[in-house]
A tleap script that builds the chain and sets N, CA, C and O, in Angstrom:
source leaprc.protein.ff14SB
mol = sequence {
  NMET SER VAL ASP GLY ASP THR ARG LEU ILE
  ARG VAL PHE VAL HIE LEU SER VAL PRO TYR
  GLY ALA LYS ARG TRP GLN ASP SER PHE LYS
  ASN GLY LYS LEU ILE GLY ILE ASN ASP ARG
  LEU PRO TYR GLY TYR TYR ARG ALA ALA GLU
  ASP GLY CYS GLN ILE VAL TYR SER GLU ASP
  LYS LYS GLU ASN ARG LEU ASP ARG SER PHE
  ARG LEU TRP ILE LYS SER ILE ILE GLY VAL
  ASP LEU VAL HIE ALA SER ARG ASN ARG LYS
  GLY ILE TYR VAL PRO ILE SER PHE GLY LEU
  ILE ARG SER CYS ASN ILE LEU PRO CSER
}
set mol.1.N position { 0.841 -1.168 0.000 }
set mol.1.CA position { 0.000 0.000 0.000 }
set mol.1.C position { 0.886 1.231 0.000 }
set mol.1.O position { 1.781 1.341 0.838 }
set mol.2.N position { 0.662 2.146 -0.906 }
set mol.2.CA position { 1.479 3.353 -0.926 }
set mol.2.C position { 0.591 4.577 -1.075 }
set mol.2.O position { -0.426 4.573 -1.767 }
set mol.3.N position { 1.028 5.617 -0.393 }
set mol.3.CA position { 0.360 6.902 -0.499 }
set mol.3.C position { 1.430 7.889 -0.932 }
set mol.3.O position { 2.389 8.127 -0.198 }
set mol.4.N position { 1.278 8.460 -2.105 }
set mol.4.CA position { 2.264 9.391 -2.655 }
set mol.4.C position { 3.670 8.803 -2.653 }
set mol.4.O position { 4.624 9.485 -2.280 }
set mol.5.N position { 3.807 7.543 -3.066 }
set mol.5.CA position { 5.109 6.911 -3.152 }
set mol.5.C position { 5.637 6.345 -1.845 }
set mol.5.O position { 6.716 5.752 -1.833 }
set mol.6.N position { 4.913 6.508 -0.745 }
set mol.6.CA position { 5.344 5.990 0.556 }
set mol.6.C position { 4.950 4.522 0.638 }
set mol.6.O position { 3.766 4.195 0.558 }
set mol.7.N position { 5.927 3.634 0.796 }
set mol.7.CA position { 5.646 2.199 0.801 }
set mol.7.C position { 5.710 1.587 2.202 }
set mol.7.O position { 5.763 0.364 2.327 }
set mol.8.N position { 5.707 2.403 3.251 }
set mol.8.CA position { 5.734 1.867 4.606 }
set mol.8.C position { 4.424 1.138 4.908 }
set mol.8.O position { 3.352 1.535 4.451 }
set mol.9.N position { 4.539 0.074 5.681 }
set mol.9.CA position { 3.348 -0.640 6.118 }
set mol.9.C position { 2.636 0.151 7.201 }
set mol.9.O position { 3.271 0.820 8.016 }
set mol.10.N position { 1.338 0.069 7.202 }
set mol.10.CA position { 0.564 0.619 8.304 }
set mol.10.C position { 0.528 -0.461 9.369 }
set mol.10.O position { 0.059 -1.571 9.117 }
set mol.11.N position { 1.017 -0.145 10.549 }
set mol.11.CA position { 1.038 -1.110 11.645 }
set mol.11.C position { -0.244 -0.935 12.447 }
set mol.11.O position { -0.538 0.156 12.935 }
set mol.12.N position { -0.994 -2.004 12.579 }
set mol.12.CA position { -2.255 -1.983 13.302 }
set mol.12.C position { -2.127 -2.881 14.517 }
set mol.12.O position { -1.827 -4.068 14.391 }
set mol.13.N position { -2.354 -2.320 15.691 }
set mol.13.CA position { -2.336 -3.096 16.918 }
set mol.13.C position { -3.774 -3.326 17.355 }
set mol.13.O position { -4.531 -2.375 17.549 }
set mol.14.N position { -4.145 -4.582 17.507 }
set mol.14.CA position { -5.503 -4.955 17.913 }
set mol.14.C position { -5.433 -5.392 19.365 }
set mol.14.O position { -4.937 -6.472 19.685 }
set mol.15.N position { -5.940 -4.530 20.237 }
set mol.15.CA position { -5.891 -4.812 21.678 }
set mol.15.C position { -7.255 -5.336 22.123 }
set mol.15.O position { -8.241 -4.601 22.176 }
set mol.16.N position { -7.277 -6.615 22.436 }
set mol.16.CA position { -8.525 -7.268 22.834 }
set mol.16.C position { -8.467 -7.644 24.307 }
set mol.16.O position { -7.390 -7.857 24.864 }
set mol.17.N position { -9.619 -7.721 24.920 }
set mol.17.CA position { -9.672 -8.057 26.341 }
set mol.17.C position { -9.300 -9.520 26.577 }
set mol.17.O position { -9.385 -10.356 25.677 }
set mol.18.N position { -8.890 -9.800 27.800 }
set mol.18.CA position { -8.618 -11.178 28.219 }
set mol.18.C position { -9.955 -11.910 28.169 }
set mol.18.O position { -10.907 -11.363 28.727 }
set mol.19.N position { -10.127 -13.033 27.593 }
set mol.19.CA position { -9.195 -14.044 27.124 }
set mol.19.C position { -9.096 -14.129 25.602 }
set mol.19.O position { -8.997 -15.228 25.057 }
set mol.20.N position { -9.121 -13.011 24.920 }
set mol.20.CA position { -9.153 -13.020 23.458 }
set mol.20.C position { -7.804 -12.752 22.809 }
set mol.20.O position { -7.761 -12.357 21.644 }
set mol.21.N position { -6.702 -12.956 23.525 }
set mol.21.CA position { -5.365 -12.798 22.947 }
set mol.21.C position { -5.163 -13.770 21.792 }
set mol.21.O position { -5.800 -14.821 21.732 }
set mol.22.N position { -4.274 -13.410 20.884 }
set mol.22.CA position { -4.089 -14.177 19.651 }
set mol.22.C position { -3.726 -15.641 19.891 }
set mol.22.O position { -4.330 -16.528 19.287 }
set mol.23.N position { -2.763 -15.907 20.753 }
set mol.23.CA position { -2.326 -17.287 20.959 }
set mol.23.C position { -3.444 -18.126 21.581 }
set mol.23.O position { -3.707 -19.243 21.136 }
set mol.24.N position { -4.093 -17.588 22.600 }
set mol.24.CA position { -5.170 -18.338 23.255 }
set mol.24.C position { -6.318 -18.599 22.279 }
set mol.24.O position { -6.896 -19.685 22.265 }
set mol.25.N position { -6.640 -17.591 21.462 }
set mol.25.CA position { -7.715 -17.737 20.475 }
set mol.25.C position { -7.363 -18.826 19.459 }
set mol.25.O position { -8.188 -19.688 19.157 }
set mol.26.N position { -6.127 -18.783 18.932 }
set mol.26.CA position { -5.723 -19.771 17.926 }
set mol.26.C position { -5.737 -21.190 18.509 }
set mol.26.O position { -6.146 -22.133 17.832 }
set mol.27.N position { -5.298 -21.341 19.748 }
set mol.27.CA position { -5.341 -22.659 20.392 }
set mol.27.C position { -6.779 -23.159 20.510 }
set mol.27.O position { -7.061 -24.322 20.221 }
set mol.28.N position { -7.683 -22.285 20.931 }
set mol.28.CA position { -9.094 -22.669 21.046 }
set mol.28.C position { -9.689 -22.985 19.686 }
set mol.28.O position { -10.488 -23.913 19.557 }
set mol.29.N position { -9.305 -22.218 18.664 }
set mol.29.CA position { -9.799 -22.441 17.315 }
set mol.29.C position { -9.352 -23.809 16.797 }
set mol.29.O position { -10.156 -24.565 16.253 }
set mol.30.N position { -8.053 -24.124 16.972 }
set mol.30.CA position { -7.520 -25.410 16.508 }
set mol.30.C position { -8.168 -26.592 17.216 }
set mol.30.O position { -8.382 -27.644 16.614 }
set mol.31.N position { -8.478 -26.416 18.494 }
set mol.31.CA position { -9.059 -27.501 19.282 }
set mol.31.C position { -10.577 -27.561 19.199 }
set mol.31.O position { -11.196 -28.391 19.866 }
set mol.32.N position { -11.192 -26.694 18.388 }
set mol.32.CA position { -12.639 -26.712 18.209 }
set mol.32.C position { -13.416 -26.257 19.430 }
set mol.32.O position { -14.559 -26.674 19.618 }
set mol.33.N position { -12.823 -25.410 20.265 }
set mol.33.CA position { -13.471 -24.974 21.503 }
set mol.33.C position { -14.269 -23.687 21.359 }
set mol.33.O position { -14.918 -23.253 22.311 }
set mol.34.N position { -14.230 -23.069 20.177 }
set mol.34.CA position { -14.983 -21.837 19.955 }
set mol.34.C position { -16.367 -22.174 19.436 }
set mol.34.O position { -16.514 -22.975 18.513 }
set mol.35.N position { -17.358 -21.575 20.016 }
set mol.35.CA position { -18.746 -21.830 19.628 }
set mol.35.C position { -19.083 -20.977 18.408 }
set mol.35.O position { -18.729 -19.799 18.358 }
set mol.36.N position { -19.754 -21.557 17.439 }
set mol.36.CA position { -20.187 -20.819 16.262 }
set mol.36.C position { -19.159 -20.819 15.160 }
set mol.36.O position { -18.215 -21.609 15.160 }
set mol.37.N position { -19.361 -19.910 14.214 }
set mol.37.CA position { -18.461 -19.776 13.075 }
set mol.37.C position { -17.450 -18.689 13.426 }
set mol.37.O position { -17.826 -17.547 13.692 }
set mol.38.N position { -16.183 -19.042 13.427 }
set mol.38.CA position { -15.149 -18.101 13.843 }
set mol.38.C position { -13.990 -18.086 12.865 }
set mol.38.O position { -13.799 -19.015 12.080 }
set mol.39.N position { -13.219 -17.005 12.933 }
set mol.39.CA position { -11.984 -16.886 12.162 }
set mol.39.C position { -10.836 -17.452 12.973 }
set mol.39.O position { -10.961 -17.669 14.178 }
set mol.40.N position { -9.713 -17.693 12.302 }
set mol.40.CA position { -8.557 -18.247 13.007 }
set mol.40.C position { -7.968 -17.252 13.999 }
set mol.40.O position { -7.276 -17.654 14.934 }
set mol.41.N position { -8.234 -15.956 13.810 }
set mol.41.CA position { -7.868 -14.911 14.763 }
set mol.41.C position { -9.103 -14.058 15.039 }
set mol.41.O position { -9.982 -13.966 14.181 }
set mol.42.N position { -9.194 -13.434 16.207 }
set mol.42.CA position { -10.407 -12.695 16.573 }
set mol.42.C position { -10.810 -11.629 15.556 }
set mol.42.O position { -9.988 -10.821 15.125 }
set mol.43.N position { -12.068 -11.641 15.189 }
set mol.43.CA position { -12.729 -10.629 14.363 }
set mol.43.C position { -12.180 -10.498 12.945 }
set mol.43.O position { -12.627 -9.623 12.203 }
set mol.44.N position { -11.245 -11.324 12.554 }
set mol.44.CA position { -10.760 -11.326 11.181 }
set mol.44.C position { -9.935 -10.124 10.776 }
set mol.44.O position { -9.798 -9.856 9.582 }
set mol.45.N position { -9.379 -9.388 11.729 }
set mol.45.CA position { -8.557 -8.221 11.394 }
set mol.45.C position { -7.317 -8.603 10.586 }
set mol.45.O position { -6.753 -7.767 9.879 }
set mol.46.N position { -6.896 -9.853 10.689 }
set mol.46.CA position { -5.710 -10.302 9.948 }
set mol.46.C position { -5.879 -10.104 8.445 }
set mol.46.O position { -4.892 -10.053 7.712 }
set mol.47.N position { -7.106 -9.993 7.990 }
set mol.47.CA position { -7.352 -9.807 6.557 }
set mol.47.C position { -6.821 -8.475 6.038 }
set mol.47.O position { -6.596 -8.324 4.838 }
set mol.48.N position { -6.620 -7.515 6.927 }
set mol.48.CA position { -6.089 -6.207 6.511 }
set mol.48.C position { -4.659 -6.330 5.996 }
set mol.48.O position { -4.174 -5.426 5.315 }
set mol.49.N position { -3.971 -7.433 6.309 }
set mol.49.CA position { -2.612 -7.650 5.807 }
set mol.49.C position { -2.614 -7.698 4.275 }
set mol.49.O position { -1.626 -7.339 3.634 }
set mol.50.N position { -3.729 -8.143 3.699 }
set mol.50.CA position { -3.838 -8.184 2.238 }
set mol.50.C position { -3.815 -6.783 1.632 }
set mol.50.O position { -3.489 -6.613 0.457 }
set mol.51.N position { -4.165 -5.775 2.444 }
set mol.51.CA position { -4.180 -4.391 1.975 }
set mol.51.C position { -2.936 -3.623 2.402 }
set mol.51.O position { -2.906 -2.394 2.349 }
set mol.52.N position { -1.917 -4.352 2.822 }
set mol.52.CA position { -0.656 -3.704 3.154 }
set mol.52.C position { -0.492 -3.292 4.597 }
set mol.52.O position { 0.347 -2.445 4.902 }
set mol.53.N position { -1.260 -3.859 5.480 }
set mol.53.CA position { -1.137 -3.538 6.906 }
set mol.53.C position { -0.379 -4.647 7.634 }
set mol.53.O position { -0.467 -5.819 7.267 }
set mol.54.N position { 0.356 -4.264 8.655 }
set mol.54.CA position { 1.006 -5.238 9.526 }
set mol.54.C position { 0.136 -5.338 10.775 }
set mol.54.O position { 0.012 -4.367 11.521 }
set mol.55.N position { -0.463 -6.497 11.010 }
set mol.55.CA position { -1.400 -6.680 12.110 }
set mol.55.C position { -0.687 -7.334 13.287 }
set mol.55.O position { -0.024 -8.360 13.132 }
set mol.56.N position { -0.830 -6.736 14.456 }
set mol.56.CA position { -0.269 -7.282 15.686 }
set mol.56.C position { -1.399 -7.346 16.703 }
set mol.56.O position { -2.079 -6.351 16.957 }
set mol.57.N position { -1.593 -8.531 17.282 }
set mol.57.CA position { -2.642 -8.733 18.279 }
set mol.57.C position { -2.068 -8.692 19.687 }
set mol.57.O position { -0.900 -9.019 19.896 }
set mol.58.N position { -2.881 -8.294 20.644 }
set mol.58.CA position { -2.482 -8.365 22.046 }
set mol.58.C position { -2.401 -9.831 22.465 }
set mol.58.O position { -3.014 -10.703 21.850 }
set mol.59.N position { -1.644 -10.078 23.505 }
set mol.59.CA position { -1.504 -11.430 24.048 }
set mol.59.C position { -1.888 -11.431 25.518 }
set mol.59.O position { -1.703 -10.436 26.219 }
set mol.60.N position { -2.419 -12.548 25.974 }
set mol.60.CA position { -2.767 -12.715 27.378 }
set mol.60.C position { -1.577 -13.308 28.114 }
set mol.60.O position { -0.921 -14.220 27.612 }
set mol.61.N position { -1.302 -12.793 29.294 }
set mol.61.CA position { -0.221 -13.329 30.112 }
set mol.61.C position { -0.790 -14.452 30.980 }
set mol.61.O position { -1.920 -14.364 31.461 }
set mol.62.N position { 0.000 -15.499 31.173 }
set mol.62.CA position { -0.418 -16.535 32.113 }
set mol.62.C position { -0.465 -15.908 33.490 }
set mol.62.O position { 0.468 -15.216 33.898 }
set mol.63.N position { -1.547 -16.149 34.201 }
set mol.63.CA position { -1.728 -15.536 35.511 }
set mol.63.C position { -1.968 -16.593 36.579 }
set mol.63.O position { -2.623 -17.607 36.338 }
set mol.64.N position { -1.427 -16.336 37.756 }
set mol.64.CA position { -1.811 -17.150 38.902 }
set mol.64.C position { -2.993 -16.442 39.577 }
set mol.64.O position { -3.420 -15.382 39.119 }
set mol.65.N position { -3.510 -17.008 40.634 }
set mol.65.CA position { -4.701 -16.416 41.282 }
set mol.65.C position { -4.453 -15.000 41.780 }
set mol.65.O position { -5.314 -14.128 41.659 }
set mol.66.N position { -3.264 -14.779 42.343 }
set mol.66.CA position { -2.953 -13.452 42.879 }
set mol.66.C position { -2.876 -12.422 41.748 }
set mol.66.O position { -3.430 -11.330 41.873 }
set mol.67.N position { -2.194 -12.758 40.643 }
set mol.67.CA position { -2.109 -11.853 39.486 }
set mol.67.C position { -3.500 -11.509 38.957 }
set mol.67.O position { -3.814 -10.343 38.721 }
set mol.68.N position { -4.319 -12.529 38.776 }
set mol.68.CA position { -5.664 -12.331 38.227 }
set mol.68.C position { -6.523 -11.488 39.170 }
set mol.68.O position { -7.228 -10.580 38.733 }
set mol.69.N position { -6.457 -11.799 40.475 }
set mol.69.CA position { -7.232 -11.034 41.462 }
set mol.69.C position { -6.829 -9.565 41.450 }
set mol.69.O position { -7.685 -8.681 41.482 }
set mol.70.N position { -5.526 -9.305 41.404 }
set mol.70.CA position { -5.044 -7.919 41.371 }
set mol.70.C position { -5.520 -7.209 40.113 }
set mol.70.O position { -6.009 -6.081 40.180 }
set mol.71.N position { -5.377 -7.872 38.954 }
set mol.71.CA position { -5.814 -7.273 37.681 }
set mol.71.C position { -7.294 -6.934 37.702 }
set mol.71.O position { -7.695 -5.843 37.299 }
set mol.72.N position { -8.108 -7.877 38.176 }
set mol.72.CA position { -9.556 -7.643 38.211 }
set mol.72.C position { -9.950 -6.608 39.264 }
set mol.72.O position { -10.926 -5.881 39.082 }
set mol.73.N position { -9.202 -6.538 40.358 }
set mol.73.CA position { -9.468 -5.532 41.394 }
set mol.73.C position { -9.237 -4.131 40.834 }
set mol.73.O position { -10.073 -3.243 40.999 }
set mol.74.N position { -8.093 -3.940 40.169 }
set mol.74.CA position { -7.797 -2.642 39.543 }
set mol.74.C position { -8.851 -2.310 38.493 }
set mol.74.O position { -9.307 -1.170 38.406 }
set mol.75.N position { -9.236 -3.303 37.698 }
set mol.75.CA position { -10.247 -3.092 36.654 }
set mol.75.C position { -11.586 -2.685 37.273 }
set mol.75.O position { -12.286 -1.835 36.724 }
set mol.76.N position { -11.944 -3.282 38.405 }
set mol.76.CA position { -13.221 -2.945 39.052 }
set mol.76.C position { -13.222 -1.526 39.614 }
set mol.76.O position { -14.272 -0.889 39.701 }
set mol.77.N position { -12.047 -1.036 39.993 }
set mol.77.CA position { -11.954 0.310 40.559 }
set mol.77.C position { -11.990 1.377 39.476 }
set mol.77.O position { -12.727 2.356 39.594 }
set mol.78.N position { -11.195 1.196 38.413 }
set mol.78.CA position { -11.099 2.262 37.400 }
set mol.78.C position { -11.913 1.986 36.138 }
set mol.78.O position { -12.064 2.869 35.294 }
set mol.79.N position { -12.437 0.766 36.001 }
set mol.79.CA position { -13.293 0.457 34.858 }
set mol.79.C position { -12.556 0.101 33.576 }
set mol.79.O position { -13.183 -0.086 32.534 }
set mol.80.N position { -11.224 0.003 33.642 }
set mol.80.CA position { -10.396 -0.329 32.481 }
set mol.80.C position { -9.377 -1.367 32.930 }
set mol.80.O position { -8.859 -1.293 34.044 }
set mol.81.N position { -9.093 -2.328 32.070 }
set mol.81.CA position { -8.112 -3.349 32.416 }
set mol.81.C position { -6.708 -2.785 32.166 }
set mol.81.O position { -6.041 -3.135 31.193 }
set mol.82.N position { -6.288 -1.910 33.066 }
set mol.82.CA position { -5.017 -1.217 32.942 }
set mol.82.C position { -3.827 -2.164 33.020 }
set mol.82.O position { -2.815 -1.936 32.357 }
set mol.83.N position { -3.930 -3.220 33.818 }
set mol.83.CA position { -2.840 -4.182 33.942 }
set mol.83.C position { -2.628 -4.905 32.612 }
set mol.83.O position { -1.493 -5.039 32.153 }
set mol.84.N position { -3.710 -5.370 31.995 }
set mol.84.CA position { -3.613 -6.047 30.696 }
set mol.84.C position { -3.053 -5.088 29.633 }
set mol.84.O position { -2.210 -5.474 28.825 }
set mol.85.N position { -3.526 -3.846 29.644 }
set mol.85.CA position { -3.021 -2.854 28.687 }
set mol.85.C position { -1.532 -2.600 28.913 }
set mol.85.O position { -0.765 -2.470 27.960 }
set mol.86.N position { -1.136 -2.533 30.170 }
set mol.86.CA position { 0.271 -2.308 30.487 }
set mol.86.C position { 1.146 -3.464 30.010 }
set mol.86.O position { 2.261 -3.251 29.532 }
set mol.87.N position { 0.642 -4.667 30.140 }
set mol.87.CA position { 1.395 -5.844 29.688 }
set mol.87.C position { 1.574 -5.853 28.170 }
set mol.87.O position { 2.504 -6.478 27.660 }
set mol.88.N position { 0.701 -5.172 27.457 }
set mol.88.CA position { 0.758 -5.122 25.987 }
set mol.88.C position { 1.218 -3.765 25.478 }
set mol.88.O position { 0.981 -3.428 24.318 }
set mol.89.N position { 1.874 -2.982 26.330 }
set mol.89.CA position { 2.245 -1.610 25.967 }
set mol.89.C position { 3.200 -1.523 24.777 }
set mol.89.O position { 3.190 -0.523 24.059 }
set mol.90.N position { 4.024 -2.549 24.554 }
set mol.90.CA position { 4.926 -2.501 23.393 }
set mol.90.C position { 4.138 -2.435 22.090 }
set mol.90.O position { 4.555 -1.764 21.145 }
set mol.91.N position { 3.016 -3.120 22.034 }
set mol.91.CA position { 2.192 -3.072 20.835 }
set mol.91.C position { 1.422 -1.776 20.709 }
set mol.91.O position { 1.169 -1.299 19.603 }
set mol.92.N position { 1.048 -1.203 21.852 }
set mol.92.CA position { 0.244 0.020 21.842 }
set mol.92.C position { 1.083 1.213 21.413 }
set mol.92.O position { 0.627 2.043 20.627 }
set mol.93.N position { 2.308 1.303 21.923 }
set mol.93.CA position { 3.158 2.450 21.639 }
set mol.93.C position { 4.067 2.176 20.444 }
set mol.93.O position { 5.222 1.781 20.599 }
set mol.94.N position { 3.528 2.390 19.269 }
set mol.94.CA position { 4.306 2.259 18.036 }
set mol.94.C position { 4.170 3.583 17.285 }
set mol.94.O position { 3.230 4.337 17.534 }
set mol.95.N position { 5.099 3.876 16.364 }
set mol.95.CA position { 5.038 5.165 15.666 }
set mol.95.C position { 3.697 5.432 14.982 }
set mol.95.O position { 3.150 6.528 15.104 }
set mol.96.N position { 3.173 4.455 14.276 }
set mol.96.CA position { 1.856 4.600 13.651 }
set mol.96.C position { 1.024 3.438 14.148 }
set mol.96.O position { 1.285 2.287 13.801 }
set mol.97.N position { 0.025 3.735 14.959 }
set mol.97.CA position { -0.745 2.657 15.566 }
set mol.97.C position { -2.211 3.028 15.643 }
set mol.97.O position { -2.572 4.133 16.047 }
set mol.98.N position { -3.032 2.100 15.255 }
set mol.98.CA position { -4.458 2.247 15.450 }
set mol.98.C position { -4.822 1.239 16.535 }
set mol.98.O position { -5.085 0.074 16.235 }
set mol.99.N position { -4.839 1.671 17.775 }
set mol.99.CA position { -5.155 0.761 18.866 }
set mol.99.C position { -6.653 0.550 18.912 }
set mol.99.O position { -7.427 1.508 18.897 }
set mol.100.N position { -7.051 -0.679 18.968 }
set mol.100.CA position { -8.464 -0.993 19.043 }
set mol.100.C position { -8.699 -1.753 20.330 }
set mol.100.O position { -8.172 -2.848 20.526 }
set mol.101.N position { -9.474 -1.179 21.180 }
set mol.101.CA position { -9.801 -1.840 22.432 }
set mol.101.C position { -11.259 -2.245 22.336 }
set mol.101.O position { -12.151 -1.411 22.177 }
set mol.102.N position { -11.473 -3.521 22.435 }
set mol.102.CA position { -12.834 -4.019 22.335 }
set mol.102.C position { -13.091 -4.919 23.529 }
set mol.102.O position { -12.447 -5.955 23.694 }
set mol.103.N position { -14.023 -4.518 24.346 }
set mol.103.CA position { -14.358 -5.305 25.522 }
set mol.103.C position { -15.519 -6.214 25.164 }
set mol.103.O position { -16.570 -5.749 24.721 }
set mol.104.N position { -15.329 -7.489 25.353 }
set mol.104.CA position { -16.345 -8.461 24.977 }
set mol.104.C position { -16.882 -9.117 26.245 }
set mol.104.O position { -16.326 -10.108 26.719 }
set mol.105.N position { -17.934 -8.580 26.779 }
set mol.105.CA position { -18.557 -9.153 27.956 }
set mol.105.C position { -19.825 -9.873 27.538 }
set mol.105.O position { -20.709 -9.282 26.917 }
set mol.106.N position { -19.911 -11.110 27.867 }
set mol.106.CA position { -21.109 -11.891 27.544 }
set mol.106.C position { -21.937 -11.990 28.801 }
set mol.106.O position { -21.536 -12.635 29.770 }
set mol.107.N position { -23.091 -11.352 28.789 }
set mol.107.CA position { -23.953 -11.321 29.961 }
set mol.107.C position { -25.107 -12.301 29.758 }
set mol.107.O position { -25.646 -12.408 28.657 }
set mol.108.N position { -25.483 -13.016 30.816 }
set mol.108.CA position { -26.635 -13.925 30.667 }
set mol.108.C position { -27.901 -13.130 30.422 }
set mol.108.O position { -28.077 -12.034 30.952 }
set mol.109.N position { -28.783 -13.700 29.607 }
set mol.109.CA position { -30.035 -12.981 29.309 }
set mol.109.C position { -31.128 -13.334 30.278 }
set mol.109.O position { -32.241 -12.819 30.168 }
savepdb mol mol.pdb
quit
């Protein structure tokens, strides 16, 4: 993709909430654990690579009970998963970045 002769890739960082990190999603996809019709990566953003974008997904860190409790406690206080965002800060802070934060909460009806 080029704009006025510029051939640099557009780097897109897709920041998804826990447990939708790329590796965990791909493992669930391969093992048939995802319900419904799904893409190999969340929401199919990887398709933008065909248009000259470099796609980077957030990753989930393995957590023990204390790590998870702390992360969720902070999230309950400020309303944002700041710990998860901090763990993925290398992807968020890039020269050209379209950070997408999508919170996927499934509530019982």
